[in-house]
C-alpha positions in Angstrom: -0.8 -11.0 -27.0 -2.8 -8.9 -24.4 -3.4 -5.2 -24.1 -1.2 -3.5 -21.8 -3.4 -2.7 -18.6 -3.6 0.5 -18.4 -5.7 1.2 -15.6 -4.8 -1.2 -13.1 -1.0 -0.2 -13.7 -2.4 3.5 -12.3 -4.8 2.1 -10.0 -1.8 -0.1 -8.3 0.9 3.1 -8.0 -2.2 4.9 -6.5 -2.6 2.2 -4.1 1.5 1.8 -3.2 1.6 5.8 -2.6 -1.6 5.3 -0.1 0.6 2.7 1.6 3.6 4.6 2.1 1.5 7.9 2.8 0.1 6.1 5.5 3.5 4.9 7.2 4.7 8.4 6.6 1.5 10.0 8.4 1.3 7.1 11.1 5.1 7.9 11.7 4.1 11.6 12.1 1.3 11.2 14.2 3.0 8.9 16.8 6.2 11.3 16.7 3.6 13.7 18.1 3.2 11.9 20.8 0.0 9.8 19.5 0.1 6.3 21.0 0.2 3.4 18.2 -3.0 2.0 20.1 -5.2 5.1 19.6 -4.0 5.6 16.3 -4.6 1.8 15.1 -8.3 2.8 16.8 -9.3 5.3 15.6 -7.9 4.6 11.8 -10.2 1.3 11.7 -12.9 2.4 13.2 -13.3 5.3 10.6 -12.0 2.9 8.3 -15.4 0.2 9.0 -17.5 3.0 9.2 -16.9 3.8 5.6 -17.0 -0.1 4.5 -20.8 -0.6 6.2 -22.7 1.2 4.1 -20.4 0.1 0.6 -19.9 -3.5 1.6 -24.0 -3.6 1.9 -24.6 -1.5 -1.2 -22.0 -3.3 -3.1 -23.5 -7.1 -1.9 -27.0 -6.5 -1.7 -28.1 -8.6 -4.0 -25.5 -12.0 -3.4 -24.9 -11.7 0.1 -23.9 -15.6 2.1 -25.4 -15.9 5.4 -23.2 -15.3 8.5 -22.8 -18.1 10.2 -20.7 -18.5 14.0 -17.9 -20.1 12.0 -17.8 -16.9 9.9 -17.5 -15.1 12.3 -14.8 -16.7 14.3 -13.0 -16.7 10.8 -13.7 -12.9 10.8 -12.6 -12.5 14.6 -9.5 -14.7 13.5 -8.6 -12.1 10.8 -9.1 -9.2 13.3 -6.8 -10.6 15.8 -4.1 -10.9 13.4 -4.2 -7.7 12.0 -4.3 -6.0 15.3 -1.0 -7.8 15.8 0.4 -7.0 12.7 -0.3 -3.0 12.8 0.7 -3.0 16.5 3.9 -4.5 15.7 4.7 -2.4 12.2 3.4 0.9 13.6 5.8 0.2 16.6 8.5 -0.4 14.5 7.8 2.2 12.0 7.9 4.9 15.2 11.1 3.1 16.1 12.9 3.5 12.3 11.3 5.2 9.6 8.4 4.5 6.7 11.5 3.2 4.1 12.0 0.1 6.3 9.1 -0.3 7.1 8.3 -0.7 3.0 11.3 -2.7 2.5 10.2 -4.9 5.0 7.0 -5.6 3.6 8.6 -7.6 0.8 9.5 -10.2 3.0 5.4 -11.2 3.2 5.1 -13.9 0.0 8.2 -15.7 1.5 6.9 -15.8 5.1 3.8 -16.6 3.9 5.4 -19.5 1.4 7.2 -21.0 4.5 3.7 -21.1 7.1 2.0 -22.7 3.7 5.0 -25.4 3.5 4.6 -25.9 7.0 0.9 -26.4 7.4 1.3 -28.8 4.1 -0.9 -26.1 2.0 1.6 -26.3 -0.1 3.7 -28.8 -1.6 7.2 -29.1 -1.5 9.4 -30.7 -4.4 13.4 -30.3 -4.4 13.6 -31.5 -8.2 10.7 -28.9 -9.2 12.2 -24.9 -10.5 9.1 -23.6 -8.9 9.8 -24.7 -5.4 13.7 -23.9 -5.8 12.4 -20.4 -7.1 10.8 -19.7 -4.0 12.7 -21.6 -1.2 16.3 -19.4 -2.6 14.0 -16.0 -3.2 12.8 -16.5 0.7 16.4 -17.2 1.7 17.7 -13.8 -0.2 14.9 -12.0 1.1 15.6 -12.9 5.0 19.1 -12.5 4.4 18.3 -9.1 2.8 15.9 -8.2 5.8 19.1 -9.1 8.4 21.2 -6.9 6.4 18.9 -4.0 6.0 18.2 -4.2 9.9 22.4 -4.8 10.9 24.6 -3.6 8.9 24.7 0.2 8.3 27.6 1.3 6.2 28.9 4.3 5.3 25.8 6.8 5.0 24.9 7.9 1.3 22.8 10.6 2.6 23.2 12.4 5.7 21.0 13.9 7.9 20.3 14.7 11.4 17.5 12.1 12.4 18.2 9.4 15.2 16.4 5.8 15.5 16.4 2.7 17.0 16.5 1.1 13.5 17.3 -3.1 14.7 14.4 -2.8 17.3 12.2 -1.6 14.8 13.5 -4.3 12.4 12.7 -6.8 14.9 9.6 -5.5 15.0 8.9 -4.9 11.6 10.0 -8.4 11.0 7.2 -9.9 13.5 4.3 -7.4 11.6 5.5 -9.7 8.2 5.4 -13.1 10.0 1.6 -12.4 11.2 1.1 -10.6 8.4 2.0 -13.7 6.8 -0.5 -15.9 8.9 -3.1 -13.3 8.1 -3.0 -13.9 4.4 -3.1 -17.6 4.4 -6.2 -17.3 6.9 -7.8 -14.9 4.9 -7.4 -17.0 1.8 -9.3 -19.8 3.9 -12.2 -17.8 4.9 -12.6 -15.7 1.5 -13.2 -19.3 0.0 -15.5 -20.0 2.5 -17.2 -15.9 2.3 -16.6 -14.8 -1.3 -17.6 -11.2 -0.3 -14.7 -9.3 -0.2 -15.8 -5.7 0.9 -17.8 -7.7 4.1 -14.6 -9.4 4.9 -12.7 -6.4 4.8 -15.8 -4.8 7.2 -15.2 -7.1 10.0 -12.1 -7.1 9.8 -11.2 -3.1 10.7 -14.7 -3.5 12.7 -12.7 -6.2 15.1 -9.2 -4.5 15.0 -11.3 -1.1 16.2 -12.7 -3.2 19.0 -9.7 -5.6 20.0 -7.3 -1.7 20.0 -9.8 -0.1 22.2 -9.9 -2.6 24.3 -6.3 -2.4 25.1 -6.4 1.4 25.1 -8.6 1.1 27.9 -6.0 -0.9 29.6 -3.2 0.5 28.5 -3.8 4.1 28.0 -5.6 5.3 31.5 -5.0 9.0 30.2 -8.0 10.2 28.5 -5.6 13.1 26.9 -4.3 10.2 25.2 -7.5 9.9 22.6 -7.8 13.8 22.0 -7.5 14.4 18.6 -7.7 18.6 19.0 -3.5 18.4 17.4 -3.8 19.2 13.3 -1.6 16.5 12.7 -3.1 13.6 14.8 -6.5 14.4 13.1 -5.1 14.7 9.5 -3.4 11.3 9.9 -6.4 9.4 11.4 -8.3 10.9 8.6 -6.0 10.0 5.9 -5.1 6.4 7.6 -9.2 5.7 7.5 -10.0 6.8 4.4 -6.9 6.3 2.3 -4.6 4.3 4.2 -7.4 1.6 4.5 -10.5 1.9 3.0 -9.5 3.4 -0.4 -6.2 1.0 -0.8 -7.7 -2.0 -0.1 -10.8 -1.4 -2.5 -8.3 -0.1 -5.2 -5.9 -3.2 -4.4 -9.2 -5.4 -4.6 -10.6 -4.2 -8.0 -6.7 -4.7 -9.4 -6.4 -8.1 -7.7 -9.5 -9.2 -10.2 -8.7 -7.2 -13.2 -5.0 -8.9 -13.4 -4.6 -11.3 -11.0 -2.0 -11.6 -7.6 0.8 -11.9 -9.4 0.2 -8.4 -11.1 -0.5 -6.6 -8.0 2.8 -8.1 -6.0 5.2 -6.9 -8.7 4.4 -3.1 -7.5 5.1 -3.6 -4.3 9.2 -2.8 -4.7 8.1 0.4 -5.9 6.7 1.5 -2.5 10.6 1.3 -1.3 11.6 4.2 -3.7 8.0 6.2 -2.8 9.2 5.7 0.9 12.8 6.6 0.6 11.6 9.9 -1.8 9.8 10.6 1.3 11.4 9.8 4.1 14.6 12.2 3.0 12.1 14.9 2.9 10.0 15.0 5.2 12.0 12.9 8.0 15.5 14.0 7.4 16.4 9.9 7.2 20.0 9.0 6.9 20.2 6.6 4.0 23.1 4.1 4.7 24.8 2.1 2.3 24.1 -1.1 4.1 20.2 -0.2 4.2 20.2 0.3 0.2 21.9 -3.6 -0.2 19.7 -4.7 1.8 16.9 -3.1 0.3 18.0 -4.5 -3.3 18.6 -7.7 -1.9 15.0 -7.6 -0.4 13.3 -7.0 -4.1 15.6 -9.7 -5.8 14.8 -12.5 -3.1 11.1 -11.2 -3.5 10.9 -11.3 -7.1 12.5 -14.6 -7.1 9.7 -15.8 -5.1 6.9 -14.2 -7.1 8.8 -15.9 -10.3 8.4 -19.4 -9.0 4.5 -18.6 -8.0 4.1 -17.5 -11.8 5.6 -20.2 -13.1 3.4 -22.6 -11.0 0.0 -20.8 -11.6 1.0 -21.2 -15.5 2.1 -25.2 -15.0 -1.6 -25.5 -13.6 -2.9 -23.5 -16.3 -1.1 -25.1 -19.1 -2.4 -28.6 -17.2 -5.9 -27.5 -16.9 -6.1 -26.9 -20.6 -4.5 -29.8 -21.6 -6.7 -31.3 -19.9 -9.5 -29.8 -21.3 -8.6 -30.5 -25.0 -8.3 -34.0 -24.5 -11.9 -34.5 -23.0 -12.9 -32.1 -25.9 -11.2 -34.6 -28.7 -12.8 -37.8 -26.9 -16.5 -36.1 -27.1 -17.3 -36.7 -30.2 -16.1 -40.6 -30.5 -18.8 -40.7 -27.7 -20.9 -39.0 -29.9 -20.4 -41.1 -32.9 -20.3 -44.6 -30.9 -23.9 -43.0 -29.8 -25.4 -42.7 -33.5 -23.5 -45.9 -34.2 -25.4 -47.8 -31.9 -28.8 -45.8 -32.5 -28.9 -46.8 -36.0 -28.3 -50.3 -35.4 -31.2 -50.6 -33.0 
C-alpha cells in the first residue's frame, strides 16, 4: 500500500484556493467597472512575463525545437484560451464565483463527448467504463440545467442581484471551449513535451488576442487604467497566483500523482467559492443551486471513476503483456543454448 501523498494533497488544496481566488478577484474588478477584456490582457501579459524566465531556466538542457506547426498549435491554444476566459469572466460577472466553480466540473464530461465525436476515444455500450462516463456526463449536464434555471427557496438570504441564467449559459460555453482546449493541449504536449514553455506561449497569445480585441472594442483609454487599487491588486493576483502559480502547482501535482488525483479536488472549489461568495459578495444561496451543484459533482465523480477504471484496465493489460514476455524469454534463451551446444 502506497504512502498517502501529503504534499500533492496540500498543493491541490492551495491550487483550488488560488482558482477560486481568481474568480473572486475578477468578479470584484469587473464590479468596479473594469472590462473583462482588459482584465484578460493584463493578467495573461503578467503571467507571460513571469513564465518566460522560469520556462527557459527549467527547460534549458532539454528544449524541443520550435517549428511552425508547433507555434500554430500554441496559437490555437491561445485562441481557445482567450474565448474560454472571455466567456468565463463574462459569466462570473453576471452570476457569481460559486456558479463558475460549480460549472467547471462539466469540463471532464464535455471533454469525453468531444473525444468520442473526434474518434479519439472508443465508445462501447457494453463496457462499464463507457457507461460510467456516459451516464456521468448526462448527470452533470442535468445538474448544470438545474443550477442555472431552477432557484427554489433561498437557504441564505442576501441582497445581491444577478442575471443567473445568462451567466450560466456563458459559463457553459466556457466549459465547452475549455474541453476543446484540453484536447488540443493533449495533442500538442505529445509533440512538444515542455509544459512551462507551452504555458508561456499560451499566456502570450491570449494577451496578444485580448489586446487586439480591446483596441477594437474599448476605445476609451481610461478602460486601461489601473489607478484603482482594487483593479491593480486583482490583476496582480491573477497574473501571479491565478495563472503562473496555480498552473505550475497543478502541473507539479499532475506529474507526482496523475490526472485522476488532480481532478478529484475540483468539487472542493464549490465549497470554497460558496463560503467566499456569501462572505464577500453577499450571494443568495438557493436550494436549486445546492441540488444542481450536488448533481454536477455526482456526475463528475462518475466520469472520473470511468476514467480511473479504464486506466487500471490498460495498466493491467500492459503488466500481463510484460509478464508473458518475461516468461517466454528463458525458453528462447534455453533454445539458443541447446542449439549452440549441438554445433
